[in-house]
C-alpha positions in Angstrom: 5.4 65.0 -45.2 6.3 62.2 -43.0 3.7 60.5 -41.0 5.0 59.5 -37.6 1.8 57.8 -36.6 2.4 54.2 -37.4 -0.7 52.3 -38.5 -0.5 48.6 -38.4 -1.8 47.3 -41.7 -5.0 45.2 -41.4 -3.1 42.1 -42.5 -0.7 42.3 -39.6 -3.5 43.1 -37.1 -5.3 40.0 -38.2 -2.1 38.0 -37.6 -1.7 39.4 -34.1 -5.3 38.4 -33.3 -4.6 34.9 -34.5 -1.5 34.6 -32.3 -3.3 35.9 -29.2 -6.1 33.4 -29.8 -3.5 30.6 -30.2 -1.8 31.5 -27.0 -5.1 31.8 -25.3 -6.1 28.3 -26.5 -2.9 26.9 -25.2 -3.4 28.4 -21.8 -6.9 27.0 -21.7 -5.7 23.5 -22.8 -3.0 23.5 -20.1 -5.6 24.6 -17.5 -8.0 21.8 -18.6 -5.2 19.2 -18.5 -4.1 20.2 -15.1 -7.7 20.2 -13.8 -8.3 16.7 -15.3 -5.1 15.4 -13.9 -6.0 16.7 -10.5 -9.5 15.1 -10.7 -8.1 11.8 -11.8 -5.6 11.7 -8.9 -8.3 12.5 -6.4 -10.8 10.1 -7.9 -8.9 6.9 -7.1 -6.4 6.6 -10.0 -3.7 7.4 -7.5 -3.4 4.8 -4.8 -4.9 6.1 -1.5 -3.3 5.7 1.9 -5.8 3.0 2.7 -4.9 1.1 -0.5 -1.2 1.4 0.3 -1.7 0.0 3.8 -3.7 -2.9 2.4 -0.9 -3.5 -0.1 1.7 -3.8 2.7 -0.5 -6.4 4.5 -1.2 -8.2 1.2 2.5 -8.5 0.5 3.1 -10.0 3.9 0.3 -12.5 3.5 1.5 -13.5 0.0 5.0 -14.1 1.4 3.7 -16.4 4.1 1.5 -18.3 1.6 4.6 -18.7 -0.6 6.5 -20.0 2.5 9.2 -17.5 1.7 9.6 -14.4 3.9 12.5 -13.1 1.9 12.3 -9.3 1.6 9.5 -8.9 4.1 11.8 -7.0 6.4 11.1 -4.0 4.2 7.4 -4.0 5.2 8.4 -3.4 8.9 10.1 -0.5 10.6 13.5 -1.4 11.9 12.4 -1.0 15.6 9.1 -2.8 15.1 7.4 -4.9 17.8 5.8 -8.3 17.1 3.4 -10.1 19.5 2.0 -13.5 18.7 -0.6 -15.4 20.8 0.5 -14.0 24.1 4.2 -14.0 23.3 6.5 -11.0 22.9 8.6 -11.8 19.8 10.8 -8.7 19.7 11.5 -6.9 16.4 10.3 -8.3 13.2 13.9 -9.2 12.2 14.2 -11.2 15.5 10.8 -12.8 14.9 11.7 -13.7 11.4 15.1 -15.3 12.4 13.9 -17.2 15.4 10.2 -18.0 14.9 8.6 -17.3 11.5 11.5 -18.3 9.3 12.1 -21.7 10.9 8.4 -22.3 11.2 7.8 -21.8 7.5 10.3 -24.5 6.7 8.1 -27.0 8.6 5.1 -26.3 6.3 4.1 -27.9 3.1 1.5 -25.2 2.5 -0.1 -22.2 4.2 -3.4 -20.7 2.9 -5.4 -17.7 4.1 -9.2 -17.8 3.6 -12.1 -15.5 4.5 -9.8 -12.6 4.8 -11.2 -9.2 5.9 -9.4 -6.1 6.8 -10.5 -2.8 8.5 -8.2 0.2 8.0 -8.4 3.4 9.9 -6.0 6.2 8.9 -4.9 9.0 11.3 -1.8 10.4 9.5 1.0 9.5 10.0 -0.5 6.3 11.5 -2.8 3.5 10.2 -4.6 1.1 12.5 -5.7 -2.2 11.0 -7.7 -5.2 12.2 -7.5 -8.4 10.0 -9.7 -11.4 10.5 -9.2 -14.7 8.6 -9.0 -18.4 8.7 -5.9 -20.3 7.6 -5.0 -23.9 6.8 -1.5 -25.2 7.3 -0.3 -28.5 5.9 2.7 -29.8 7.7 5.6 -31.0 5.6 6.6 -33.9 7.9 3.4 -35.9 7.9 0.8 -34.0 5.9 -1.3 -33.2 9.0 -3.7 -30.3 8.5 -4.2 -27.5 11.0 -7.1 -25.1 10.5 -7.3 -22.0 12.7 -9.3 -18.8 13.0 -7.1 -15.8 13.4 -7.1 -12.1 14.1 -4.3 -9.6 13.8 -4.1 -5.9 14.7 -1.3 -3.8 13.4 -0.1 -0.2 13.6 1.6 1.2 10.5 3.4 4.5 10.2 4.0 6.5 7.1 7.8 7.0 7.0 9.3 9.0 4.2 6.3 8.3 2.0 6.2 4.6 2.7 3.9 2.7 5.1 5.8 0.4 7.5 4.4 -1.9 10.2 5.6 -0.7 13.6 3.5 -3.0 15.8 1.8 -6.3 15.0 -0.2 -8.6 17.2 -1.7 -11.8 16.0 -3.5 -14.6 17.7 -5.4 -17.7 16.6 -7.6 -20.4 18.0 -7.7 -23.9 16.7 -10.8 -24.9 14.6 -9.9 -28.5 13.8 -6.9 -30.8 13.6 -6.8 -33.6 11.1 
């Protein structure tokens, strides 16, 4: 007589259980790794919008301190607006060509101090207020100018990148040497 009831030998049944357990362990590991990745991203290992905005402002300040604004156009939207101490400067490109660029050539050094920034995010916009002092040393005669400044900017997240769309800065003289 032929037995049509197929019985899996105990050896194969044990092998199947081991395979199921291995697959189960892999699924658990993938789940745990996904969960950990998500937790790391939300706990600050990924740069937050606020940090990204601060980084844009930092790059701008670093360029000014280096007296070299090359590449800073990428920090501003193409149709940005710049206002400085009561003046309408136009777009950043115009401001750079006709005001900031020539002005930086007249400086021996430019240093920001006592820098503080407040950032408020309301996606897709960020609103910033910066306060600082700065010291300029003129290239021509070494004269020093120290001023207290404030800047407010509006940035917009465009295609995943924060760009300055409006910037207003003003300063008052502290001392002239």
